[in-house]
N, C-alpha and C positions, 0 to 999 in steps of 0.2 A: 457576579460567575465566579464558581471556584477554580484554584488552581489544579492543576491534573494528579496531586496526591490522591484524589477522590476517585480517580480514574480507573475502572477495571481492565483488564487486555484480556480476552480469552479466544478461543478457538471457534468459530461459528459452529452453531448447533442446527440441526433440521427445524427446529422451532423459529429459526430466523428469517429462513426461506422468504416468506411473504413479506418481511421488510426490506431485505436485501433487494429484493426483484423490485421491489416498489422505487427505490431510490437507484440501482444500477441498471441503467437501459442499456448497457453496452454489452451484455452477453445472456443468454436465453436462461428461463429458468431450469431446463434440463441440464445446463453446464453448469450453474450456481450449485446445483444438488450436489453434481460430481465432486465441483471444488469443495464444498462443505464436508463431505465423505472423505475426500481426499485430506483434508487438514489444510487447507490450501487458501483460508480466509481467516482473519484475525478480526474481533468486534472490539469495539472501544464501546464502554458503558459508563457513565456518570450518575450515580444514585438511582441504578436499574433503568436510566435512559438510555436507549439507543443512540450513540453519538459519532460512530462512524467505523469505517472497516477499512482494512487493507487486504486486497487480492493479489496473488503470486504464482507463478509458475516456474519451471526450469527451462531457461533459455539453453539451446542446443543439448536438453535431456541433462544439464549439469550445473548451468551458473543460474542460482537465484534471480528471478526478473519481476521487479514489482510493478503489476499491471494498471495497480489501480490502488489509490490512496484518496480516500474522501472523508471529510469530517462534515457535520452537517452544521449549514452556517450558522443556527443561534448557540454553537459549541466551539465555533473557530476563535483562536487568540488566545485560547488557555493551556497551550501546550500539547493537545491530544493527538495531532499529527504526529509532532516528535517522538512522542512517547510510543505511538504504534510503530513507527519507524525502528526505533531503538530495541524494542520487544522481539520485533521481527530480526534484527540484524543480531539479536542474542540469539535467538531460536537457528537461525543459520548456522552461525559460528557453532554453536553447539553441536550441529548434524555435519562439521567439518569444512563447510563451505569459507573458501579464502576470498571470493569475488561477488560482488552483489552489482546488479544493474538495475536500471529503470530508465523511463524517456517521459518526455512531455513536449508540448508544442511550443515553437520558440515564442508564440504570441501568449504563454499562459505563465502566469505568476508563480509558478509550482518549479520552475527553474532556479529561483532565487533561494526558496525553501530547500531544495535538495542539497544545493551546494553550502547552504548554513549547516546541513547534517553531513558534510564531509565528503561528498558526491562531487566528482571532477566529469568535466564535460571531454567526452571519447569521440564525438564526431554526430553524423548525425544524415539522415535522408530525407525527400520530399516523396512523400505517398503520394501517389496519382490523386490530384484535386484537393489534396490537403494542404496544411501550413507544415513548415519545415519541423521534423520532429528530432529532438535531441537527444542522445544517447548518454546517459551519465553512468558513471560505475564507481565502485568503492572497494579497496582492497582493505580486508579486515588485519587487525592486529593479531599475532601469534599469540 
């Protein structure tokens, strides 16, 4: 498997709707369409193959919050997730955002990945009937 230098990161386009809907079971096709048109989804591709995506929104209408980071299993371990996060961070910084947020369940490995990316634990909560959700944040350098 190749390193991430052959990975292309781009905004999702309407032509990505089908593959996103096939893999992202957390939101409806209608919301995915809106997120695509609002440029709230980044796509990772390697040699023209869909490898993963990052989806975000604005918490309190002002703080970028990464809702979903997912790399297809066959593309894991080669730096694609980190590249998606760095591209998103760069984009958010260019837009003037100083603070970034994300979350993950306490029983998921993702918490360790986010900490390696420089995110710090800020707290958490237990949604009804769910695992403890860890909120992580990162202050962007000036």
